VMD Tcl script that builds the backbone (N, CA, C; Angstrom):
set m [mol new atoms 453]
animate dup $m
set s [atomselect $m all]
$s set {name element resname resid chain x y z} {
  {N N UNK 1 A 21.652 26.322 -47.452}
  {CA C UNK 1 A 21.510 25.372 -47.422}
  {C C UNK 1 A 20.352 24.877 -46.110}
  {N N UNK 2 A 19.071 24.138 -46.253}
  {CA C UNK 2 A 18.894 23.972 -45.256}
  {C C UNK 2 A 19.135 22.417 -45.081}
  {N N UNK 3 A 18.173 22.345 -44.086}
  {CA C UNK 3 A 18.323 20.904 -42.981}
  {C C UNK 3 A 17.429 19.908 -43.957}
  {N N UNK 4 A 17.999 18.376 -43.933}
  {CA C UNK 4 A 16.956 17.503 -44.686}
  {C C UNK 4 A 15.510 17.503 -44.227}
  {N N UNK 5 A 14.638 17.006 -44.884}
  {CA C UNK 5 A 13.286 16.427 -44.190}
  {C C UNK 5 A 13.518 14.954 -44.016}
  {N N UNK 6 A 13.238 14.265 -43.226}
  {CA C UNK 6 A 13.092 12.982 -42.840}
  {C C UNK 6 A 12.131 12.359 -44.318}
  {N N UNK 7 A 11.506 13.055 -44.843}
  {CA C UNK 7 A 10.488 12.073 -45.925}
  {C C UNK 7 A 11.562 12.605 -47.245}
  {N N UNK 8 A 12.081 13.472 -47.702}
  {CA C UNK 8 A 12.576 13.424 -48.229}
  {C C UNK 8 A 14.123 12.675 -48.533}
  {N N UNK 9 A 14.667 12.543 -46.900}
  {CA C UNK 9 A 15.874 11.230 -47.089}
  {C C UNK 9 A 15.472 9.944 -47.414}
  {N N UNK 10 A 14.293 9.930 -46.491}
  {CA C UNK 10 A 13.408 8.331 -47.053}
  {C C UNK 10 A 13.163 8.273 -48.658}
  {N N UNK 11 A 12.970 9.021 -49.093}
  {CA C UNK 11 A 12.362 8.750 -50.597}
  {C C UNK 11 A 13.669 8.510 -51.361}
  {N N UNK 12 A 14.779 9.414 -51.084}
  {CA C UNK 12 A 16.142 9.101 -51.508}
  {C C UNK 12 A 16.688 8.055 -51.445}
  {N N UNK 13 A 16.375 7.315 -50.364}
  {CA C UNK 13 A 16.971 6.177 -49.996}
  {C C UNK 13 A 16.202 4.694 -50.861}
  {N N UNK 14 A 14.487 4.967 -51.008}
  {CA C UNK 14 A 13.618 4.425 -51.755}
  {C C UNK 14 A 13.545 4.390 -52.848}
  {N N UNK 15 A 13.868 5.439 -53.531}
  {CA C UNK 15 A 13.986 5.390 -55.259}
  {C C UNK 15 A 15.653 4.872 -55.210}
  {N N UNK 16 A 16.679 4.242 -54.267}
  {CA C UNK 16 A 17.588 3.958 -54.831}
  {C C UNK 16 A 17.343 2.265 -54.834}
  {N N UNK 17 A 16.303 1.815 -53.651}
  {CA C UNK 17 A 16.259 0.471 -53.747}
  {C C UNK 17 A 15.114 -0.267 -54.757}
  {N N UNK 18 A 14.456 0.531 -55.221}
  {CA C UNK 18 A 13.790 0.054 -56.341}
  {C C UNK 18 A 14.314 0.092 -57.510}
  {N N UNK 19 A 15.568 0.524 -57.451}
  {CA C UNK 19 A 16.652 0.187 -58.479}
  {C C UNK 19 A 16.759 -1.520 -58.713}
  {N N UNK 20 A 16.358 -2.229 -57.598}
  {CA C UNK 20 A 17.214 -3.551 -57.238}
  {C C UNK 20 A 15.848 -4.102 -58.389}
  {N N UNK 21 A 16.810 -4.796 -59.185}
  {CA C UNK 21 A 15.885 -5.698 -60.040}
  {C C UNK 21 A 15.605 -6.957 -59.153}
  {N N UNK 22 A 15.935 -7.256 -58.277}
  {CA C UNK 22 A 15.369 -8.586 -57.332}
  {C C UNK 22 A 13.829 -8.476 -56.515}
  {N N UNK 23 A 13.689 -7.282 -56.696}
  {CA C UNK 23 A 12.596 -6.956 -55.742}
  {C C UNK 23 A 11.427 -7.800 -55.974}
  {N N UNK 24 A 10.804 -7.895 -54.808}
  {CA C UNK 24 A 9.184 -8.910 -55.179}
  {C C UNK 24 A 8.468 -8.027 -55.748}
  {N N UNK 25 A 7.278 -8.454 -56.105}
  {CA C UNK 25 A 6.816 -7.736 -57.102}
  {C C UNK 25 A 6.043 -6.570 -55.893}
  {N N UNK 26 A 5.484 -5.152 -56.559}
  {CA C UNK 26 A 4.759 -4.216 -56.182}
  {C C UNK 26 A 3.922 -4.361 -54.321}
  {N N UNK 27 A 3.307 -5.541 -55.043}
  {CA C UNK 27 A 2.213 -5.654 -53.893}
  {C C UNK 27 A 2.975 -6.104 -52.705}
  {N N UNK 28 A 4.253 -6.762 -52.879}
  {CA C UNK 28 A 4.624 -7.909 -51.806}
  {C C UNK 28 A 5.768 -6.827 -51.124}
  {N N UNK 29 A 5.865 -5.515 -51.215}
  {CA C UNK 29 A 6.482 -4.644 -50.700}
  {C C UNK 29 A 6.027 -3.454 -49.851}
  {N N UNK 30 A 6.337 -3.408 -48.697}
  {CA C UNK 30 A 5.784 -2.731 -47.446}
  {C C UNK 30 A 6.624 -2.249 -46.948}
  {N N UNK 31 A 5.754 -0.881 -46.823}
  {CA C UNK 31 A 6.848 0.600 -46.726}
  {C C UNK 31 A 6.101 0.965 -45.639}
  {N N UNK 32 A 6.508 1.793 -44.595}
  {CA C UNK 32 A 6.855 2.237 -42.942}
  {C C UNK 32 A 5.017 2.236 -42.814}
  {N N UNK 33 A 4.531 2.458 -41.549}
  {CA C UNK 33 A 3.334 2.921 -41.687}
  {C C UNK 33 A 2.091 2.031 -42.503}
  {N N UNK 34 A 2.333 0.486 -42.586}
  {CA C UNK 34 A 0.903 0.040 -43.666}
  {C C UNK 34 A 1.398 -1.533 -43.099}
  {N N UNK 35 A -0.440 -1.565 -43.421}
  {CA C UNK 35 A -0.670 -3.156 -42.358}
  {C C UNK 35 A -0.417 -4.101 -44.186}
  {N N UNK 36 A -0.040 -4.950 -43.455}
  {CA C UNK 36 A 0.332 -6.366 -44.830}
  {C C UNK 36 A 0.255 -7.746 -44.387}
  {N N UNK 37 A -0.840 -8.763 -45.277}
  {CA C UNK 37 A -0.868 -10.365 -44.796}
  {C C UNK 37 A 0.167 -10.704 -45.810}
  {N N UNK 38 A 1.315 -11.105 -45.058}
  {CA C UNK 38 A 1.750 -11.885 -46.157}
  {C C UNK 38 A 1.102 -13.705 -46.904}
  {N N UNK 39 A 1.357 -13.708 -47.922}
  {CA C UNK 39 A 0.786 -14.809 -48.728}
  {C C UNK 39 A 1.625 -15.836 -48.658}
  {N N UNK 40 A 1.677 -17.087 -48.268}
  {CA C UNK 40 A 2.547 -18.453 -48.355}
  {C C UNK 40 A 2.868 -18.475 -49.795}
  {N N UNK 41 A 4.310 -18.870 -49.438}
  {CA C UNK 41 A 4.913 -19.317 -50.846}
  {C C UNK 41 A 5.116 -18.017 -52.001}
  {N N UNK 42 A 5.237 -16.480 -51.286}
  {CA C UNK 42 A 5.280 -15.270 -51.942}
  {C C UNK 42 A 6.390 -14.732 -50.725}
  {N N UNK 43 A 7.702 -14.329 -51.326}
  {CA C UNK 43 A 8.668 -13.325 -50.450}
  {C C UNK 43 A 7.780 -12.376 -50.714}
  {N N UNK 44 A 8.312 -11.672 -49.265}
  {CA C UNK 44 A 8.209 -9.956 -49.494}
  {C C UNK 44 A 9.398 -9.123 -48.664}
  {N N UNK 45 A 8.990 -7.735 -48.985}
  {CA C UNK 45 A 10.054 -7.007 -47.879}
  {C C UNK 45 A 9.408 -6.040 -47.157}
  {N N UNK 46 A 10.192 -5.476 -46.318}
  {CA C UNK 46 A 9.380 -4.377 -45.476}
  {C C UNK 46 A 10.767 -3.479 -45.198}
  {N N UNK 47 A 10.138 -2.060 -45.424}
  {CA C UNK 47 A 11.151 -1.267 -45.086}
  {C C UNK 47 A 11.026 -0.368 -43.923}
  {N N UNK 48 A 11.918 -0.549 -43.423}
  {CA C UNK 48 A 12.313 0.956 -41.900}
  {C C UNK 48 A 12.934 1.831 -42.218}
  {N N UNK 49 A 12.707 3.102 -41.627}
  {CA C UNK 49 A 13.351 4.081 -41.953}
  {C C UNK 49 A 13.532 4.403 -40.581}
  {N N UNK 50 A 14.830 4.983 -40.250}
  {CA C UNK 50 A 15.758 4.992 -38.431}
  {C C UNK 50 A 15.895 6.130 -38.574}
  {N N UNK 51 A 15.418 7.288 -38.553}
  {CA C UNK 51 A 16.388 8.899 -38.023}
  {C C UNK 51 A 17.161 8.363 -36.680}
  {N N UNK 52 A 18.192 8.775 -36.745}
  {CA C UNK 52 A 19.186 8.722 -35.987}
  {C C UNK 52 A 19.478 9.856 -34.986}
  {N N UNK 53 A 20.623 10.369 -34.781}
  {CA C UNK 53 A 21.340 11.385 -33.956}
  {C C UNK 53 A 21.249 12.858 -34.765}
  {N N UNK 54 A 21.396 14.073 -34.356}
  {CA C UNK 54 A 21.669 15.068 -35.437}
  {C C UNK 54 A 22.657 15.593 -34.623}
  {N N UNK 55 A 24.404 15.893 -34.915}
  {CA C UNK 55 A 25.114 16.553 -34.277}
  {C C UNK 55 A 25.751 17.757 -35.271}
  {N N UNK 56 A 25.662 18.847 -34.222}
  {CA C UNK 56 A 26.382 20.113 -34.722}
  {C C UNK 56 A 27.986 19.954 -34.450}
  {N N UNK 57 A 28.627 20.085 -35.628}
  {CA C UNK 57 A 30.001 20.106 -35.329}
  {C C UNK 57 A 30.363 21.539 -35.555}
  {N N UNK 58 A 31.471 21.448 -34.357}
  {CA C UNK 58 A 31.808 22.973 -34.091}
  {C C UNK 58 A 31.114 23.965 -33.541}
  {N N UNK 59 A 29.820 23.783 -33.061}
  {CA C UNK 59 A 28.979 24.485 -32.416}
  {C C UNK 59 A 28.847 26.268 -32.885}
  {N N UNK 60 A 28.940 26.210 -33.854}
  {CA C UNK 60 A 28.927 27.548 -34.285}
  {C C UNK 60 A 27.464 27.932 -35.157}
  {N N UNK 61 A 26.999 28.939 -35.259}
  {CA C UNK 61 A 26.230 29.469 -36.569}
  {C C UNK 61 A 26.892 29.228 -38.159}
  {N N UNK 62 A 26.266 28.975 -39.113}
  {CA C UNK 62 A 26.834 28.262 -40.432}
  {C C UNK 62 A 27.937 27.010 -40.172}
  {N N UNK 63 A 27.949 26.340 -38.892}
  {CA C UNK 63 A 28.317 25.088 -38.728}
  {C C UNK 63 A 27.902 23.969 -39.470}
  {N N UNK 64 A 28.995 22.897 -39.329}
  {CA C UNK 64 A 28.051 21.863 -40.313}
  {C C UNK 64 A 27.411 20.673 -39.165}
  {N N UNK 65 A 26.257 20.501 -40.102}
  {CA C UNK 65 A 25.459 19.653 -39.016}
  {C C UNK 65 A 25.109 17.805 -39.547}
  {N N UNK 66 A 25.538 17.058 -39.006}
  {CA C UNK 66 A 25.622 16.010 -39.251}
  {C C UNK 66 A 24.155 15.259 -38.777}
  {N N UNK 67 A 23.391 14.540 -39.547}
  {CA C UNK 67 A 22.164 13.802 -39.578}
  {C C UNK 67 A 22.607 12.341 -39.870}
  {N N UNK 68 A 22.485 11.473 -39.440}
  {CA C UNK 68 A 22.513 10.314 -39.340}
  {C C UNK 68 A 21.121 9.050 -39.179}
  {N N UNK 69 A 21.388 8.455 -39.175}
  {CA C UNK 69 A 20.456 6.773 -39.460}
  {C C UNK 69 A 20.578 5.861 -39.765}
  {N N UNK 70 A 19.583 5.042 -39.865}
  {CA C UNK 70 A 19.692 3.381 -40.694}
  {C C UNK 70 A 18.371 3.368 -41.682}
  {N N UNK 71 A 18.822 2.581 -42.740}
  {CA C UNK 71 A 17.893 2.432 -43.582}
  {C C UNK 71 A 17.469 0.933 -43.401}
  {N N UNK 72 A 16.923 0.456 -43.138}
  {CA C UNK 72 A 16.323 -1.153 -43.094}
  {C C UNK 72 A 15.638 -1.881 -43.438}
  {N N UNK 73 A 15.895 -3.119 -44.790}
  {CA C UNK 73 A 15.163 -3.708 -45.333}
  {C C UNK 73 A 15.258 -5.462 -44.767}
  {N N UNK 74 A 13.899 -5.419 -44.525}
  {CA C UNK 74 A 14.209 -6.590 -43.947}
  {C C UNK 74 A 13.215 -7.676 -45.445}
  {N N UNK 75 A 13.835 -8.707 -45.486}
  {CA C UNK 75 A 13.375 -9.807 -46.737}
  {C C UNK 75 A 13.141 -10.598 -46.428}
  {N N UNK 76 A 12.012 -11.075 -46.293}
  {CA C UNK 76 A 11.189 -12.367 -46.378}
  {C C UNK 76 A 11.188 -13.422 -47.541}
  {N N UNK 77 A 12.134 -14.251 -47.333}
  {CA C UNK 77 A 12.014 -15.293 -48.468}
  {C C UNK 77 A 11.155 -16.555 -47.755}
  {N N UNK 78 A 10.934 -17.101 -49.134}
  {CA C UNK 78 A 10.530 -18.567 -48.984}
  {C C UNK 78 A 10.786 -19.572 -48.330}
  {N N UNK 79 A 10.736 -20.227 -46.934}
  {CA C UNK 79 A 11.936 -20.938 -46.141}
  {C C UNK 79 A 11.488 -22.238 -46.744}
  {N N UNK 80 A 12.708 -23.310 -46.353}
  {CA C UNK 80 A 12.744 -24.364 -47.356}
  {C C UNK 80 A 12.746 -24.166 -49.098}
  {N N UNK 81 A 13.872 -23.596 -49.144}
  {CA C UNK 81 A 13.949 -23.365 -50.789}
  {C C UNK 81 A 15.608 -22.952 -51.013}
  {N N UNK 82 A 16.369 -23.341 -49.984}
  {CA C UNK 82 A 17.624 -23.000 -50.156}
  {C C UNK 82 A 18.440 -21.620 -50.060}
  {N N UNK 83 A 19.256 -21.523 -49.816}
  {CA C UNK 83 A 20.108 -19.995 -49.259}
  {C C UNK 83 A 20.560 -19.238 -50.347}
  {N N UNK 84 A 21.284 -19.677 -51.260}
  {CA C UNK 84 A 21.589 -19.184 -52.479}
  {C C UNK 84 A 20.773 -18.024 -53.149}
  {N N UNK 85 A 19.403 -18.546 -53.642}
  {CA C UNK 85 A 18.590 -17.368 -54.371}
  {C C UNK 85 A 18.577 -16.362 -53.122}
  {N N UNK 86 A 18.223 -15.977 -52.224}
  {CA C UNK 86 A 17.930 -14.914 -51.162}
  {C C UNK 86 A 19.420 -14.230 -51.365}
  {N N UNK 87 A 20.577 -15.356 -50.615}
  {CA C UNK 87 A 21.304 -14.573 -50.539}
  {C C UNK 87 A 22.391 -13.593 -51.943}
  {N N UNK 88 A 21.942 -13.934 -53.158}
  {CA C UNK 88 A 21.857 -13.340 -53.822}
  {C C UNK 88 A 21.270 -12.282 -54.345}
  {N N UNK 89 A 19.863 -12.195 -53.942}
  {CA C UNK 89 A 19.089 -10.879 -53.663}
  {C C UNK 89 A 19.496 -10.144 -53.028}
  {N N UNK 90 A 19.825 -10.459 -51.876}
  {CA C UNK 90 A 20.753 -9.671 -50.495}
  {C C UNK 90 A 21.851 -8.539 -51.124}
  {N N UNK 91 A 22.303 -9.713 -51.761}
  {CA C UNK 91 A 23.989 -8.945 -52.672}
  {C C UNK 91 A 23.603 -7.686 -53.746}
  {N N UNK 92 A 22.297 -8.255 -54.252}
  {CA C UNK 92 A 21.976 -7.442 -55.593}
  {C C UNK 92 A 21.743 -6.042 -54.890}
  {N N UNK 93 A 21.136 -5.860 -53.439}
  {CA C UNK 93 A 20.568 -4.802 -53.151}
  {C C UNK 93 A 21.784 -4.188 -52.358}
  {N N UNK 94 A 22.370 -4.799 -51.672}
  {CA C UNK 94 A 23.487 -4.360 -51.202}
  {C C UNK 94 A 24.900 -3.694 -52.079}
  {N N UNK 95 A 24.599 -4.063 -53.123}
  {CA C UNK 95 A 25.142 -3.336 -54.436}
  {C C UNK 95 A 24.990 -2.416 -54.710}
  {N N UNK 96 A 23.762 -2.053 -54.554}
  {CA C UNK 96 A 23.023 -0.515 -55.076}
  {C C UNK 96 A 23.804 0.904 -53.725}
  {N N UNK 97 A 23.994 0.126 -52.796}
  {CA C UNK 97 A 24.300 1.012 -51.652}
  {C C UNK 97 A 25.774 1.369 -51.027}
  {N N UNK 98 A 26.988 1.035 -52.070}
  {CA C UNK 98 A 28.163 1.233 -51.688}
  {C C UNK 98 A 28.746 1.999 -50.637}
  {N N UNK 99 A 29.530 1.578 -49.828}
  {CA C UNK 99 A 30.043 2.386 -48.510}
  {C C UNK 99 A 30.747 3.525 -49.461}
  {N N UNK 100 A 30.631 5.066 -49.007}
  {CA C UNK 100 A 31.119 6.246 -49.592}
  {C C UNK 100 A 29.942 6.576 -50.580}
  {N N UNK 101 A 29.343 6.197 -51.290}
  {CA C UNK 101 A 28.342 6.875 -52.181}
  {C C UNK 101 A 27.318 7.312 -51.835}
  {N N UNK 102 A 26.858 8.421 -52.792}
  {CA C UNK 102 A 25.743 9.165 -52.157}
  {C C UNK 102 A 24.697 9.367 -53.541}
  {N N UNK 103 A 23.652 9.775 -52.740}
  {CA C UNK 103 A 22.146 9.466 -53.449}
  {C C UNK 103 A 21.565 10.946 -53.375}
  {N N UNK 104 A 21.407 12.135 -54.082}
  {CA C UNK 104 A 20.886 13.466 -54.170}
  {C C UNK 104 A 19.711 13.230 -53.356}
  {N N UNK 105 A 18.952 14.368 -52.683}
  {CA C UNK 105 A 17.503 14.029 -52.361}
  {C C UNK 105 A 16.707 15.101 -54.002}
  {N N UNK 106 A 15.438 14.749 -54.226}
  {CA C UNK 106 A 14.600 15.453 -54.728}
  {C C UNK 106 A 14.527 16.663 -54.511}
  {N N UNK 107 A 14.294 17.353 -54.087}
  {CA C UNK 107 A 13.760 18.468 -53.285}
  {C C UNK 107 A 14.610 19.618 -53.909}
  {N N UNK 108 A 15.386 19.594 -54.770}
  {CA C UNK 108 A 16.201 20.255 -54.961}
  {C C UNK 108 A 17.284 21.531 -54.063}
  {N N UNK 109 A 17.462 21.058 -52.742}
  {CA C UNK 109 A 18.298 21.524 -51.962}
  {C C UNK 109 A 19.761 21.166 -51.744}
  {N N UNK 110 A 20.105 20.479 -53.091}
  {CA C UNK 110 A 21.475 20.263 -53.012}
  {C C UNK 110 A 22.252 19.458 -52.134}
  {N N UNK 111 A 21.576 18.527 -51.252}
  {CA C UNK 111 A 21.510 18.210 -50.326}
  {C C UNK 111 A 22.075 16.233 -50.666}
  {N N UNK 112 A 22.614 15.471 -50.122}
  {CA C UNK 112 A 22.472 14.366 -50.362}
  {C C UNK 112 A 22.681 13.752 -49.491}
  {N N UNK 113 A 22.189 12.189 -49.570}
  {CA C UNK 113 A 22.529 10.767 -48.769}
  {C C UNK 113 A 23.517 10.405 -48.697}
  {N N UNK 114 A 24.699 10.434 -47.786}
  {CA C UNK 114 A 25.712 9.715 -48.024}
  {C C UNK 114 A 25.785 8.075 -47.517}
  {N N UNK 115 A 25.978 7.060 -48.185}
  {CA C UNK 115 A 26.084 6.100 -47.253}
  {C C UNK 115 A 27.502 5.919 -46.965}
  {N N UNK 116 A 26.979 5.519 -45.459}
  {CA C UNK 116 A 28.564 5.698 -44.568}
  {C C UNK 116 A 29.185 4.266 -45.058}
  {N N UNK 117 A 30.724 4.728 -44.488}
  {CA C UNK 117 A 31.603 3.674 -45.075}
  {C C UNK 117 A 32.535 3.477 -43.488}
  {N N UNK 118 A 32.272 4.172 -42.521}
  {CA C UNK 118 A 33.071 3.732 -40.867}
  {C C UNK 118 A 32.008 2.902 -40.592}
  {N N UNK 119 A 30.700 2.805 -41.066}
  {CA C UNK 119 A 29.647 1.627 -40.655}
  {C C UNK 119 A 28.894 1.488 -41.885}
  {N N UNK 120 A 29.723 0.470 -42.607}
  {CA C UNK 120 A 29.190 0.581 -43.655}
  {C C UNK 120 A 28.006 -0.829 -43.996}
  {N N UNK 121 A 27.217 -0.801 -45.353}
  {CA C UNK 121 A 26.082 -1.489 -45.026}
  {C C UNK 121 A 26.651 -2.760 -44.911}
  {N N UNK 122 A 25.669 -3.478 -43.984}
  {CA C UNK 122 A 25.573 -5.105 -44.328}
  {C C UNK 122 A 24.270 -5.853 -44.090}
  {N N UNK 123 A 24.579 -7.350 -43.907}
  {CA C UNK 123 A 23.537 -8.029 -43.765}
  {C C UNK 123 A 23.399 -8.737 -42.626}
  {N N UNK 124 A 22.423 -9.436 -41.899}
  {CA C UNK 124 A 22.272 -10.251 -41.119}
  {C C UNK 124 A 21.974 -11.921 -41.372}
  {N N UNK 125 A 22.214 -12.581 -40.648}
  {CA C UNK 125 A 22.023 -14.029 -41.040}
  {C C UNK 125 A 20.815 -14.467 -41.154}
  {N N UNK 126 A 20.635 -15.491 -42.235}
  {CA C UNK 126 A 19.219 -16.227 -42.373}
  {C C UNK 126 A 18.803 -16.761 -41.337}
  {N N UNK 127 A 17.342 -16.316 -41.242}
  {CA C UNK 127 A 16.849 -16.490 -39.886}
  {C C UNK 127 A 15.443 -17.392 -39.899}
  {N N UNK 128 A 14.585 -18.474 -39.412}
  {CA C UNK 128 A 13.295 -18.461 -39.553}
  {C C UNK 128 A 12.707 -17.476 -38.532}
  {N N UNK 129 A 11.870 -16.974 -39.187}
  {CA C UNK 129 A 11.107 -15.367 -38.747}
  {C C UNK 129 A 9.690 -15.717 -38.356}
  {N N UNK 130 A 8.902 -16.491 -39.207}
  {CA C UNK 130 A 7.575 -16.592 -39.144}
  {C C UNK 130 A 7.076 -18.024 -40.100}
  {N N UNK 131 A 6.078 -18.602 -39.620}
  {CA C UNK 131 A 6.143 -19.758 -40.324}
  {C C UNK 131 A 6.010 -19.777 -42.107}
  {N N UNK 132 A 7.107 -20.386 -42.692}
  {CA C UNK 132 A 6.866 -20.747 -44.077}
  {C C UNK 132 A 7.729 -19.193 -44.683}
  {N N UNK 133 A 8.454 -18.812 -43.419}
  {CA C UNK 133 A 9.271 -17.585 -44.005}
  {C C UNK 133 A 10.926 -17.308 -43.438}
  {N N UNK 134 A 11.630 -17.173 -44.356}
  {CA C UNK 134 A 13.088 -16.732 -43.492}
  {C C UNK 134 A 13.338 -15.734 -43.887}
  {N N UNK 135 A 14.337 -14.926 -42.838}
  {CA C UNK 135 A 14.282 -13.597 -42.783}
  {C C UNK 135 A 15.547 -13.247 -42.805}
  {N N UNK 136 A 15.765 -12.409 -43.940}
  {CA C UNK 136 A 17.284 -12.009 -43.723}
  {C C UNK 136 A 17.324 -10.064 -43.414}
  {N N UNK 137 A 17.946 -9.621 -42.676}
  {CA C UNK 137 A 17.683 -7.901 -42.357}
  {C C UNK 137 A 19.088 -7.439 -42.723}
  {N N UNK 138 A 18.775 -6.714 -43.782}
  {CA C UNK 138 A 19.626 -5.503 -44.430}
  {C C UNK 138 A 19.907 -3.937 -43.800}
  {N N UNK 139 A 21.294 -3.410 -43.590}
  {CA C UNK 139 A 20.866 -2.103 -42.532}
  {C C UNK 139 A 21.728 -1.646 -43.480}
  {N N UNK 140 A 21.270 -0.171 -44.135}
  {CA C UNK 140 A 22.222 1.130 -44.757}
  {C C UNK 140 A 22.412 1.936 -43.804}
  {N N UNK 141 A 23.386 2.303 -43.010}
  {CA C UNK 141 A 23.825 3.201 -42.490}
  {C C UNK 141 A 24.203 4.493 -42.902}
  {N N UNK 142 A 23.694 5.739 -42.797}
  {CA C UNK 142 A 23.634 6.775 -43.642}
  {C C UNK 142 A 24.162 7.978 -42.767}
  {N N UNK 143 A 24.346 9.233 -44.024}
  {CA C UNK 143 A 24.104 10.775 -42.708}
  {C C UNK 143 A 24.427 11.635 -44.318}
  {N N UNK 144 A 23.625 12.589 -43.930}
  {CA C UNK 144 A 23.355 13.806 -44.294}
  {C C UNK 144 A 23.991 15.060 -43.790}
  {N N UNK 145 A 24.730 15.872 -44.602}
  {CA C UNK 145 A 25.472 16.827 -43.946}
  {C C UNK 145 A 24.668 17.950 -44.706}
  {N N UNK 146 A 24.590 19.316 -43.432}
  {CA C UNK 146 A 24.133 20.306 -44.172}
  {C C UNK 146 A 24.801 21.475 -43.429}
  {N N UNK 147 A 24.178 22.837 -43.633}
  {CA C UNK 147 A 24.638 23.714 -42.518}
  {C C UNK 147 A 23.461 24.242 -41.654}
  {N N UNK 148 A 24.118 24.441 -40.577}
  {CA C UNK 148 A 23.458 24.876 -39.180}
  {C C UNK 148 A 22.786 26.590 -39.732}
  {N N UNK 149 A 21.927 26.838 -39.862}
  {CA C UNK 149 A 21.471 28.331 -40.066}
  {C C UNK 149 A 20.691 29.422 -39.625}
  {N N UNK 150 A 20.488 28.431 -38.344}
  {CA C UNK 150 A 20.603 28.900 -37.136}
  {C C UNK 150 A 20.804 30.030 -36.456}
  {N N UNK 151 A 20.039 31.227 -35.954}
  {CA C UNK 151 A 20.494 32.254 -35.813}
  {C C UNK 151 A 20.998 32.561 -33.919}
}
mol reanalyze $m
mol bondsrecalc $m
mol representation Tube
mol addrep $m
């Protein structure tokens, strides 16, 4: 078993995100390292992939390695339209990432992204972020377990 690639983990998480029927249309989805000019009256999302720690469990060759991180979706809804619609959309997003679930990496490595349960996915409060937009941040903590194959 090999260590997970950052691209592989991010793409696995994104593939799960794209199953959300409530997402804004494709032009209003902002993925890492791209510029975007929001259009008033149109909601949009921004994706952040935040790899964090890597821990060798047992400190031995062929020991278990745990890579952790956060998958963060910032959902910008249209301001002054009430909370119910945006709350429903965030709920449908988080329903795709239940604690304890896993998403296979598409690289045939056999590795999976596990959605954490000790720090389960969560959302923040709705707040005014930019003129004309209200922001809700959804955070999905994850881990990937692999084998330390270094000699």
